[in-house]
C-alpha positions as CSV (number, residue, x, y, z in Angstrom):
1,M,174.3,64.0,135.0
2,N,177.3,62.2,136.7
3,I,177.0,58.8,138.1
4,I,180.3,57.5,140.5
5,L,180.4,53.9,140.8
6,V,183.3,52.7,143.4
7,G,184.5,49.0,143.6
8,K,183.9,47.2,147.0
9,H,187.5,45.6,147.1
10,H,189.7,48.0,145.7
11,G,188.4,51.4,146.3
12,Q,188.5,52.1,142.6
13,S,186.0,54.5,141.4
14,R,184.5,55.3,138.0
15,S,182.3,57.9,136.4
16,I,179.4,57.6,134.2
17,K,178.3,60.9,132.8
18,L,174.3,60.8,131.5
19,G,172.6,63.3,129.2
20,S,169.3,64.3,129.5
21,H,168.0,61.9,127.1
22,A,169.3,58.8,129.3
23,I,167.9,60.6,132.1
24,S,164.3,60.7,130.4
25,I,164.7,57.0,129.9
26,L,165.6,56.1,133.2
27,L,163.0,57.8,134.8
28,F,160.4,56.4,132.4
29,V,161.7,53.0,132.8
30,L,161.5,53.7,137.1
31,L,157.6,55.1,136.4
32,V,157.0,51.7,134.4
33,F,158.4,50.2,137.4
34,V,156.4,51.3,140.1
35,L,153.2,51.1,138.0
36,A,153.9,47.5,137.4
37,L,154.2,47.0,141.2
38,V,151.2,48.8,141.7
39,A,149.6,46.7,139.0
40,L,150.7,43.5,140.6
41,G,149.5,44.5,144.3
42,A,146.3,45.1,142.7
43,Y,146.0,42.3,141.1
44,A,147.0,39.8,144.2
45,A,144.6,41.6,146.3
46,K,141.8,40.7,144.1
47,E,142.6,36.9,143.7
48,F,143.0,37.0,147.6
49,Y,139.7,38.6,148.3
50,K,138.5,36.4,145.4
51,T,139.7,33.3,147.9
52,D,138.7,34.6,151.2
53,P,135.5,36.6,150.6
54,N,135.1,37.6,154.4
55,A,137.8,39.3,154.2
56,L,135.8,42.0,152.8
57,V,133.7,42.1,155.7
58,D,134.9,44.6,158.2
59,R,135.0,44.4,162.3
60,V,132.0,46.4,162.6
61,V,129.8,44.1,160.5
62,I,131.4,40.9,162.3
63,E,130.4,42.7,165.5
64,A,127.0,43.4,164.3
65,W,126.3,39.9,163.2
66,D,127.8,38.6,166.5
67,S,125.4,40.7,168.3
68,S,122.4,39.7,166.5
69,L,123.4,36.3,166.9
70,N,123.6,36.4,170.6
71,D,120.0,38.1,170.4
72,Q,118.6,35.3,168.7
73,K,120.4,33.1,171.0
74,H,118.6,34.7,173.9
75,E,115.3,34.5,172.1
76,L,115.8,31.0,171.6
77,R,116.7,30.5,175.0
78,E,113.1,32.6,176.0
79,L,111.1,30.5,173.4
80,Q,112.3,27.2,174.8
81,R,111.6,28.2,178.6
82,D,108.0,29.7,177.5
83,S,107.4,26.7,175.5
84,K,108.4,24.1,178.5
85,Q,106.4,26.2,180.9
86,T,103.4,26.0,178.6
87,L,103.9,22.4,178.2
88,D,103.9,21.8,182.1
89,A,100.9,23.9,182.5
90,L,99.1,22.1,179.7
91,T,100.2,18.6,181.1
92,L,98.7,19.6,184.5
93,K,95.5,20.5,182.7
94,M,95.4,17.0,181.0
95,G,96.0,15.3,184.1
96,D,93.6,17.3,186.3
97,M,91.0,16.6,183.5
98,Q,92.0,12.6,183.2
99,A,91.0,12.2,187.1
100,R,87.9,14.3,186.6
101,I,87.0,11.7,183.8
102,Y,88.1,8.7,185.8
103,R,85.4,10.2,188.6
104,L,82.9,10.4,186.1
105,D,83.4,7.0,184.7
106,A,83.1,5.4,188.0
107,L,80.0,7.9,189.1
108,G,78.4,6.5,185.5
109,Q,79.3,3.3,186.3
110,R,77.7,3.6,189.6
111,L,74.4,5.3,188.1
112,T,73.8,2.6,185.5
113,E,73.9,0.0,188.4
114,V,71.4,1.9,190.2
115,A,69.4,2.6,187.3
116,K,69.4,-1.6,186.6
117,L,70.5,-0.6,183.3
118,K,71.3,-4.1,181.0
119,N,74.9,-5.4,180.5
120,G,76.5,-3.7,177.5
121,E,73.3,-1.2,177.2
122,F,75.2,1.8,178.3
123,D,78.9,1.0,179.1
124,F,81.1,3.3,180.9
125,Q,84.3,0.9,180.5
126,S,84.6,1.2,176.5
127,Q,85.4,4.1,174.2
128,P,82.0,5.8,172.7
129,S,82.0,4.6,169.0
130,V,82.1,7.7,166.6
131,G,82.4,8.0,162.5
132,G,81.1,9.7,159.7
133,P,81.7,10.5,156.0
134,I,84.9,12.9,155.4
135,E,84.3,16.7,154.5
136,E,86.1,17.7,151.6
137,T,87.1,20.9,153.0
138,E,90.5,22.4,154.3
139,S,91.3,21.8,158.0
140,A,93.7,23.7,159.8
141,S,96.0,22.3,162.7
142,F,95.2,23.8,166.1
143,T,97.4,26.8,167.1
144,L,98.8,26.8,170.7
145,Q,96.1,29.4,171.6
146,G,93.3,27.4,170.0
147,F,94.2,24.1,171.9
148,E,94.6,26.2,175.3
149,N,91.0,27.3,174.7
150,E,89.5,23.9,173.5
151,L,91.3,22.6,176.9
152,K,89.3,25.4,178.5
153,N,86.1,24.7,177.2
154,L,86.3,20.8,177.4
155,A,87.1,21.4,181.6
156,Q,84.0,23.4,181.6
157,T,82.2,20.9,179.7
158,I,83.6,18.2,182.1
159,A,82.6,20.4,185.3
160,D,79.0,20.7,184.2
161,R,78.6,17.0,183.4
162,E,80.1,16.2,186.9
163,Q,77.0,18.6,188.6
164,Q,74.6,17.2,186.1
165,L,75.7,13.6,187.5
166,G,76.1,14.6,190.6
167,I,72.3,15.8,191.1
168,M,71.3,12.4,189.1
169,E,73.2,10.6,191.8
170,Q,71.4,12.1,194.7
171,L,67.8,11.7,193.0
172,F,68.7,8.2,192.7
173,D,70.0,7.6,196.0
174,Q,66.8,9.8,197.1
175,E,64.6,7.2,195.0
176,K,66.5,3.8,196.2
177,I,65.7,5.0,199.7
178,A,62.1,5.9,199.0
179,N,62.1,2.4,197.2
180,D,63.5,0.8,200.0
181,A,61.5,2.5,202.4
182,F,58.4,1.4,200.4
183,I,56.2,-0.8,202.4
184,A,55.4,-4.3,200.6
185,G,55.3,-8.0,200.9
186,R,54.9,-10.2,204.0
187,P,56.7,-9.9,207.1
188,I,57.6,-13.8,206.9
189,K,59.8,-16.1,204.4
190,W,57.3,-19.0,204.9
191,G,54.1,-19.4,206.4
192,W,50.4,-18.7,206.5
193,M,47.9,-15.8,207.0
194,S,45.9,-17.4,209.9
195,S,44.0,-14.1,211.1
196,P,42.7,-11.0,209.2
197,Y,42.8,-7.3,209.9
198,G,39.5,-5.9,211.6
199,Y,36.8,-7.4,213.8
200,R,37.2,-11.2,214.8
201,S,36.2,-13.6,217.7
202,D,38.8,-13.3,220.3
203,P,40.9,-16.4,220.4
204,F,40.7,-16.3,224.6
205,T,37.1,-14.7,225.2
206,G,35.2,-15.6,222.2
207,K,33.7,-12.2,222.0
208,R,33.8,-9.8,219.0
209,A,37.0,-7.7,219.5
210,W,39.2,-5.5,217.3
211,H,42.5,-6.8,215.6
212,A,44.7,-4.0,214.6
213,G,46.6,-6.1,212.4
214,V,47.3,-9.6,210.6
215,D,48.8,-12.7,212.3
216,F,50.9,-15.1,210.1
217,A,51.4,-18.4,211.5
218,G,54.4,-20.5,210.7
219,K,57.3,-22.6,212.1
220,D,58.9,-21.8,215.5
221,G,61.9,-20.0,215.2
222,S,61.6,-19.0,211.5
223,D,62.5,-16.0,210.2
224,I,60.5,-12.8,210.6
225,I,61.7,-9.8,208.3
226,S,61.1,-6.2,207.7
227,V,59.0,-5.4,204.8
228,A,60.9,-1.9,204.2
229,A,64.1,-0.4,205.0
230,G,64.1,1.9,208.3
231,V,65.3,2.7,211.6
232,V,64.4,0.4,214.8
233,T,62.6,2.5,217.4
234,W,61.4,-0.3,219.7
235,S,62.9,-3.7,220.4
236,G,61.7,-5.3,223.7
237,A,58.8,-6.7,226.1
238,R,55.7,-4.9,225.4
239,Y,52.1,-5.7,227.2
240,G,50.0,-7.9,225.0
241,Y,52.6,-8.1,222.3
242,G,55.5,-10.0,224.3
243,N,58.5,-9.5,222.7
244,L,57.8,-6.7,219.8
245,V,59.9,-5.0,217.2
246,E,59.0,-1.7,216.0
247,V,60.7,0.2,212.7
248,N,60.2,3.6,211.5
249,H,60.2,3.9,207.8
250,G,59.6,7.4,207.3
251,D,56.7,9.7,205.9
252,G,54.6,8.7,209.2
253,Y,54.9,5.0,208.5
254,T,55.8,2.2,211.1
255,T,55.6,-1.7,211.2
256,R,55.2,-3.7,214.5
257,Y,56.3,-7.4,214.6
258,A,54.9,-9.1,217.8
259,H,54.9,-12.2,219.7
260,C,58.6,-13.0,218.9
261,K,60.8,-15.6,220.6
262,E,64.0,-13.9,219.8
263,L,65.0,-10.3,219.1
264,L,67.9,-9.6,216.6
265,V,67.8,-6.0,216.4
266,K,68.2,-3.2,219.0
267,V,66.8,0.4,219.1
268,G,68.8,2.7,216.5
269,D,69.6,0.1,214.1
270,I,69.4,0.4,210.7
271,V,67.4,-2.3,208.7
272,E,67.8,-3.1,205.1
273,K,64.1,-4.7,203.4
274,G,64.4,-8.2,203.6
275,E,66.5,-7.9,206.9
276,V,65.8,-10.5,209.7
277,L,64.7,-8.5,212.6
278,A,63.6,-11.6,214.7
279,R,62.4,-15.0,215.3
280,M,59.1,-16.4,215.3
281,G,57.7,-17.3,219.0
282,S,54.4,-17.1,220.7
283,T,55.5,-14.6,223.9
284,G,52.7,-12.3,224.9
285,R,49.3,-12.9,224.2
286,S,49.6,-15.7,221.7
287,T,48.0,-19.2,221.3
288,G,51.0,-20.6,219.6
289,P,53.9,-19.6,217.0
290,H,53.1,-16.9,214.9
291,V,53.9,-13.0,214.3
292,H,51.4,-10.1,214.7
293,Y,52.0,-7.6,212.1
294,E,50.8,-4.2,212.1
295,V,51.1,-1.2,209.6
296,L,50.6,2.6,211.4
297,K,50.2,5.7,209.6
298,N,50.9,8.6,212.1
299,G,50.3,6.5,214.8
300,K,46.7,4.9,213.5
301,T,46.8,1.3,212.1
302,E,45.9,0.6,208.4
303,N,45.0,-2.6,206.9
304,P,48.1,-4.3,206.2
305,K,46.6,-6.2,203.4
306,K,47.0,-3.2,200.7
307,F,50.7,-3.3,201.5
308,I,51.5,-7.3,201.6
309,Y,50.0,-7.6,198.5
310,R,51.4,-4.5,196.2
311,A,54.4,-5.0,194.2
312,S,57.5,-3.4,195.4
313,R,59.7,-1.1,193.7
314,G,62.8,-0.6,192.2
């Protein structure tokens, strides 16, 4: 094998003749050089991958991870939105329950006043005292579903208590009305009984005559009061009675207050027990300042004495 070398400047050439042995050596050297390059490239790649392991991840894997990450972000946003909606709903429920509890407190406070419980015996303004020994058992926190169920149960309990307290309030109101309409006591604040119920000598004729009420004498112009709550059904002059006030107390009962000097109520007025109806006088068939007091049941007079001396209710 001949190798011709050409000079760069003078164009001179030289010829080198290689034998088969030399060619074998040259090929061997070239092969070793190529193998060395391959080994060097492999070594360089190995070292590169050691310093950058992500280079082992191809584009398909990266895209898969990116897609999975986007899905997780979407799920997180959905959870956040659902959590906010759930929290808003729970907040509304709590607000509604708090308002209903305030109403229950107010209603309970009113019932304690109507029932005339002692101060501190049942206080709706303070937290109820609770306690007890701790149990050595494992306890789990509420789950969201469990908490919602507890809220529903509590709301139902509050609704039941509202209904029960409402019924109690009606009963108390009815009882209070009945107590207020219960006829008891005297129709005056100051004075004395001057003539009883029943037969007596008529003060004008001296003959035996029926007296359908009792008379209370007192100071001219002093107060005449209602013995029970009711509605005024008469306020004006009536033959023999002079100026008269008549009050209907329900359940068939009516009271009359006669010979008044001045009338302070009119027909249709609702009066309370102890309210001033008129001023004492001597109008009509009368010998001096007093009030003629009658009690009627279904239009028939009854002896006022049993109502005068019985204890008031409530």
